[in-house]
N, C-alpha and C positions, 0 to 999 in steps of 0.2 A: 582536749584531753588526749592522750598518746594514742596514735593508732599504729597498726602493725600487719604486715602482710606475709604470709608463708605458703610455702608450698609441701606438702607430701612426698617424699621421696619414694621411688618405685625400688621392692626390696623382693616381693613374690616373682617367680618366672612367668613370662605371658602366656597365654592358651588361646586356642584358636579363637575362643569366644571372645576374649578380653581385647584381641587386636580387631575384632570387626564391630565390636560396641563404641560409640561415638563419646568423645571424652566427657568428663562431668565436672566441671568448673564451678565451685561452690564459695559463695560469698556469706560469710556468717556478721549478722548485724546483732551485736550482745556486748553489755559494758561490763560483763564479768569475764576475765582473763582465764580464769579456770575454767569455764566452759568450754572457749575456745581451745585449751590445751586438750580438755576431754577427748573434745569430738576429734581435734586433730590423731591425737594416739588411737581413736577408733579408727579413722579411715586409712592411716597411714600405709597399712598394707594392702589397700585396694588398688588394682590397675585403673589407668585412666580417670582417677579422681587428684581434682586439683584443690586444697584448700588455702582459702585467704579469708581474714577476719577484719572487721573494722569495729573498734570501741567507741569511736565518735557517732552518735547519730546523727549530727549534722555533717558530719564528712559521708555518710552512709550514701546517698544520692550521686555525689561528685564520681565516688569512688565505683559504684555500680555504672555508671555510666561511661567511666573510662574504661573497665576492663569487662564489661558486659558479660557477666556469670551466665550461665545455663540452670541456676538454681540459686535462688535467696533463702539462708534462713533467717530468719526474724523473733527477736527475742518481743514478747509484747511489753515487758518491764522495762523502761530505759528512765535514764535522768534528763530534765528536762524538756520531753518529748514523749508522748505517749505513740508507742507501739503500733496500735490502731491508725493513730494519724499520720505516722511516720507508712503504714501501708498504705493509707489513701492517698499520699504524694506520690508514691514509688505506682502507683495505678495510675496518676492524672498525667505523669512525665511520658512523653511519646518514647524518649529511648530505653524505660525499663517498663513498659506498660505492659508488655507479653511474656514477661521473664516469669517462670513459675516462683511462686512465695510460698516457703512451708514454714506454719508459722510455731514457733516453740513455746511452750508455756510450763511454771512451774505447778500449774493444777489445771484437772480438765472439768473447767465450769461450762455448764451448757450455753449460758446467756454469752460468756465471753468468745467462746466459740462460734456461736451464730453471728455475733458481731463481726468477727473475722470473716467468716465466708461471704458475710454482706458486702465488706469492702472489697474482696478480690481474691481473698487467700485461696491459693492452689489447694492446701492441706494443712493438716492441726497435729500437731505432735506432742505429746508432753516429755519435759526431762526426766530422764534420760532414755530413749527407747533403745531396745537390743539393737546390736549392730544389724543382724541380718535382716532386720524391718528397716531399719534407716537407711541402709546401702540401696535396698528395693526400691524404697519411694523415692529416693534420689536419684535412681538411673531411669525409674520411671518418667518421673517430671523430667527430668535432663532428655530422654530420650525423645520425650513428648513436644519438647520445646524445640530440639533438632529438627521433629518432623515439619513443625510449623516454618520454621524457618525456611527449609526447602521449599517447600510449598508455597510460601510466602514468594522466596525469590522464583519458583517456577509460573506463579503469578503475574509476577512484575515483567518476568522476561515475555510471557505471553500475552501481559498489557502494550509490550514496547512493540513485539512483533505485529500484533495486532493495530496498532496506531501508525506503524510504519507500511503495512500493508495498506490500510484505510487512507492515510497520505498519498501512496500511492495509486490509490483507486482514483482520488479524489483529483489528484494532477492529471492522469489518464482522462477522466471523465471532464475534467476544464479544458484540456488540449482537444478531446475529441467534440465536446460542445463548441469549442472555437472552432475548430474545422468545419465543423455541418455550419456554423452561423456563417462563417466565410464564404462557404461553397453556396448557401444560399443566397448570401449576397452578392458573390459574383455571377451566379445565375439570372440574378433579379436585375442586375445591372446589365448585365449580357443581353437581357431581354428587352430591356429599355434602351441599351444601345441600336438593337435591333427594330426597335421600332422607329426610333429617329430616324436612324438610315433609310427605313423603308418609306417615312414621311418626307425624309428629303429628296430620295429617288422620285417618289410622288410628285411632289412640289416641281424638282427639276425638269420632269415630263412636262407637265402641266404648261410650266413657263416656255420650255422649246416651242411646244404645240401653240401656244398662244402667240408667241413672239412673230412668227412667219406672216399670220393674216394683219395682225397689228403692222409691223414694219409694210407690208403691201399698202394698209390703209392710210398709215402715215405719210408714206412716199407719194402716194397718188392724191392725197389731200392737198400737199404743196401744190400740186397742178390745178387741182379742180378749183382751190382758193384764186389761181391766177387768173383760171379760164373765169370764172364768174365774175370777177374785178375788170375783165374784157368785155364779156357781154354788156354787162351796166353800161360800160363807156360806150359800147355801141348802141344801145339803146337811146341813150344821150345824145349823141350825137345825131340818130335819126331824128330825134324829136327837136333837135336845134335847125337842122336842115327842114325839114317837112314843118311849115308854120300852120299847115292844115292837115288833117288826119279823116280817114275814111271813119264813118258814125260805127262800125263794127270794132272798128281797133279802139276806139273809145269807150266802148261798150267793154270791152274784154279789160282794158286797164282799170275800167273802175270795179270789174270784178275780183281782179288780182289784187286790185290795191296797191300800184306799182311803186307809189311811194313810199309806203310803208316797208315794200319789198328791198326797195333799193336799201333803206335803212338796217332791215331786218337781217339780209342776208350776209351781210359780212361779218356779223355779229355771231351769227348762225357758224359760219364756217371758223369762227374763233374760237366757239365753242368746242366744235369737233376735234379741231388741234388740242384745245387744253384735254378731253377726254381721251384722245390719245395717247397723249404726254403721259396723262395719270396711269393708264393703262401700261404704259414703258414702263413707270416709276416701279408700278407692283410687280411686274416681270422681274426687274432688276433684283427686287428685293427677294422675291421668291428665287433666283438664281443664287441669290447672297446665301440665303437659309440654308440652301443645298447643299452645303459645303461642309457635308456632314462627316463623310469619310475621308477627310483630309490626312492623310498621314504625318505630314510635313508642317510646322509651324510656317506662317507665314505675315507678313505684315497686311493689317486689317483697320477699317474706320470703325469706331466701336459704335457710332451713330449710324452706320448703314447695318451694324448688326442689332442697334437695338431697333430700328424702324423696320427690319424685316421681320423679328419678332413679333412686334405689333403688328404685323401684316396678318401672321398668323392667328391671333388673336382679336381683330378688330372685330370680328361680328359678335365675340362675347361683350366685350367694350358696349356695341350698340346696344346689344338684347338686353342689359343691366343697366343701361343708362348711365354709365359712368364717364366722368368727366376725367379727363386726360392732360395733364400739365406735363408739356416738355420743356425743360428748361438746359440747354445743351451749352456748354463753355469749349472754348479752344482748346482741342484735344491733337495731339500727335496720332500718326498710326503706329500700333502696339502690335510687339511679336507676339502671334497667339494661336489657338487655335479655333478660326472664327466658328466653325461648326459646333465646337463644344461649348462656346461662349454663348451662342444663339441658344443651345439645350438651355444653360443656365437663366438666360434672362427669360425664357419661356416658363421656365419651373417658378421663378420667383415671379414675375407678372401675373401666373395663371392662380399662383397662390393668393396673392393680394385681388383677383378677381372674385376667387371663392371667398375668401373672409369679408369682401361688400356685399358679395351677393346673400352669403349667411346673416351678415348683419344688416340686408335691405328685409329679409324675410323676416328677420324678427320683428324689426322695427314695423313692417307691414300688419303684423300680426298683433303688435302693440296696439297699433292706431286702432284695427277692428275689435280687439278686445275690450279696449277702454274707450270707447267713442263719448260712454258718458261718465266716464272717472271725474271726481273733483278735482283730482290734483292734476291728471293729464300728463304725470312724469313718466319718464320711462327708467331701465335700471341705472343709467348713468346721469338722471336727474335732470333732463332734457325734453322739453315738449317737443311737440311733433313741428311746431313752426321753429324752434330752436335748431332742428335737425341740420347739418353740415353735409352738404351734396356731396355724392359719394364720389371719392377722388383719387386717382393714382398719380403721383407726382414722380416723375424721372429727373433726376440731377446731374449731371456731369461737371468734373473738373480736374484741373491737373493739380495736383497737390505738393510736388516736389519734380525736379528735373527727370527722375525715371521712375514716377509713379501719379498713376491716375486715378482716379475716383468715380463708381456710379453709384448714385443711392436710387432706390426702390420704394417709394413709402405710401401705405393706402391710409384713410381715413376711415377704417373698420373701427371694431370694438377691443383690438388689442389682444394680446397672447397671457392667458392667466400662468401666476406663477409656474405652478406644478407642470405644464405643459411646456413654459419655455425652457426649463433645464432639459427636456429630450428632441428640441426639435431637431438636431442635425443627427439625432439616434436613426441607423437603419432600421427601415419596417416600422416607425412610430409614425402613427397616423393617428387623426382625430375625426377625420371622413369616415363616413359610412363604409360599410362592406360593396366591395366592386367600386368605390367610387376614387380610393387611391393607394398605391402600393406602399407609402410612407419611405419612399427612397429617393423624391424629387429634391430635397434637402439635403440630404444625406450625398447624394451623387453631385449635386451642385458645389458641396463643400470640397469634395475629391477634386473636381475638376480645376476650381479654381485656386486649393491650396497646395495639392500635389502634384496636376499639370501645369500650373502655371506661377507656382510660388508667390501666390498672392495672400489675400486675407479675406475671409467672408465671414462678417459680425452683424449681430441685429441689437436694436433697441427697441423696446416697446414699452408702452403706457397703455393701462387698460382705459378703454372709455374715449381715447385718444389716436389709437390707430399702431400700426409696427412699421417699421423700416430698417432696410437690409444694406449694408454697408459692402459695396466690392472694391478692394483695392490691388491692383494690375502693376505689376513693374512694366514700364516702356518695352526695354530691353531685357532679354533673359539674363544677359553676362554682363550686365551695367550695375553700378552700385548709384542710389540717388542720397539725397537727403535724409529722406526716411525709408527706412527699407521694410518690407513686409514683416520681416520675424520682429522688426523693435514694432510695428503696429501689433503683429498677434500679441506680443507682452501684456498689451493692455486688456484689461478683461472687458468682456462685453459689459453694456449699461443696460439695465432694466429697470426704469422707475415705477413704481406703483402709486396711485394716490392715495393717501390716508384718511380715513373717515373723518368728518368734522366733529 
């Protein structure tokens, strides 16, 4: 059906009241042109009122969406579609949902009026109302709609401002939280560095104090060994030159068991030398470990770093009866901070000892609590006799011309998946309060990756153990067949056994 859109011209002079009122934009939906013409003539003398009409009810909603009137006049009797159904559609559409809809009806039926209001009509008029009433109602509903639009716009601006402020607060909070965390981490790292520095100074002092008497003993032991050999040789010569001896001498020879003394004394002196050499080796390792405060990189032997770190932890290895396997390959000296690498090795080996110590306690508790068990299986499906000895293995190898690798593995219970994802996070620890700071692995990762341009990664398997891989460049300014960045791109491997 043909549709038409017109606007009433302004004829009356503007008043102060009309200039301050909001414009009224009307859309009439009625299939009778005579109704549209009558209402147009009725309203054409009014200021700020624009009149539009639509004859085709199927075009009513698209037209309303396009022009967005402030008031819709809707006839309830329309061809091919019921006016109440069109009212329902207008209220369901987001673009026209809030527009005031004034129903026009040829009859004032209570049931019809109730249905219209139930479906969302804003008002109900019988054709044709008095002009003064019609204009008043149109202006009232249009003003209410303008107020609604202003309130909605203000609310949207307020909501946008609130969202902006909220985002700013969240960003400030995030940055503040990040700053606090960085400060806490830095403080904890400084504290850890102070502890390691103090330990290094203590070890250096002890090594210095031990070194002097050990050198004195070692130097004199050489002469003592020579003197002992000379005296034994003199006794032999006396025995050969004197075929007979005084009974008192023979009695003393039997008392001291001279023959045994001749055999055992050289071995005793040799044992003393071995002990002194071992002390010297310990002192050297202590000196090597004490290189914590070195500010410049230097060439160092990784094996010396590992041995000096093991020396610091030797008492814990013996206390927990841990079997240590050292499989050292041929490594060149690398350019590094030796003291910082010592710190990494102490952290990783210390964590391996902790894991085995915890594993050993749980196994001991299992054996004690299940001595009369029928199956006698632990949580890994092993019997006590099947338990593998607690072992820490250290393997070193050169994997490229400019790259070396250190592997530190334990035969503990492995790392659970939920823990594995956080092992390098600062302050994360599974140890009881007071037993760990949660910074060991975080600091180790920082030392290896940031300070040395290397890689620190982990592989773990529940019930089998955990292994840490350290890859370090031999020279900081050289490029080997495999660079640390290429190795870093490889995702950490975690394997977990599936239940049968």
